[in-house]
C-alpha positions in Angstrom: 0.0 0.0 0.0 1.3 3.4 -0.9 0.6 6.7 0.8 1.5 10.4 0.7 2.0 12.7 3.7 1.9 16.4 2.7 3.3 18.9 5.3 2.7 22.7 5.0 3.2 25.6 7.3 0.2 26.8 9.2 -1.5 30.1 8.1 0.2 33.0 9.7 3.6 31.4 10.0 6.3 33.3 8.2 7.8 31.4 5.2 11.1 32.9 4.3 11.9 30.1 1.9 8.6 30.6 0.1 9.3 34.3 -0.2 12.8 33.6 -1.6 11.2 31.3 -4.2 8.6 33.9 -5.0 11.4 36.5 -5.6 13.4 34.1 -7.7 10.4 33.3 -9.9 9.8 37.1 -10.5 13.5 37.5 -11.3 13.2 34.8 -13.9 10.4 36.7 -15.5 7.6 34.4 -14.5 4.6 36.6 -14.1 1.3 36.1 -12.4 2.6 34.6 -9.1 0.8 36.2 -6.2 2.6 34.3 -3.4 4.5 31.1 -2.7 4.4 28.8 0.4 6.7 25.9 0.5 6.2 22.6 2.2 7.3 19.0 2.0 5.9 15.7 0.7 6.7 12.2 1.8 5.8 9.2 -0.4 5.6 6.2 1.9 5.2 2.5 1.0 3.6 0.4 3.8 4.5 -3.2 4.2 1.6 -5.7 4.5 -1.1 -3.2 5.5 -4.3 -3.9 3.7 -6.6 -2.0 6.2 -6.8 1.6 5.0 -8.0 2.8 8.5 -5.0 1.2 10.2 -2.6 2.6 7.5 -4.0 6.1 8.0 -3.7 5.9 11.8 -0.1 4.7 11.4 0.8 7.5 9.1 -0.9 10.1 11.4 1.2 8.8 14.2 4.4 9.1 12.1 3.5 12.7 11.1 2.7 13.6 14.7 5.9 12.2 16.0 8.4 12.9 13.3 7.3 14.2 9.9 5.6 17.4 11.0 6.3 20.0 13.6 2.6 20.3 14.6 3.2 23.6 16.5 3.8 25.4 13.1 2.8 22.8 10.5 -0.3 21.1 9.2 -0.2 17.7 7.5 -2.5 15.7 5.2 -2.4 12.0 4.9 -3.6 10.4 1.6 -3.6 6.6 1.4 -3.3 5.8 -2.4 -3.9 2.1 -2.4 
């Protein structure tokens, strides 16, 4: 079973890396970009887990304990199948 955990900064948290990317895009002449927020994405393959609910619970535990800093970040778990 494969899954994806997407981690993004919470609204209101400053994102200097996103601002740097935004500035670089403008410097490259790419127009129409209002703002950029960066994040991270983890593709995870689960071993022998056929139960989607258990897989989702396992991934939420992984995100809470390691993948995301839940003080300043949100995360989304997508079990892909």
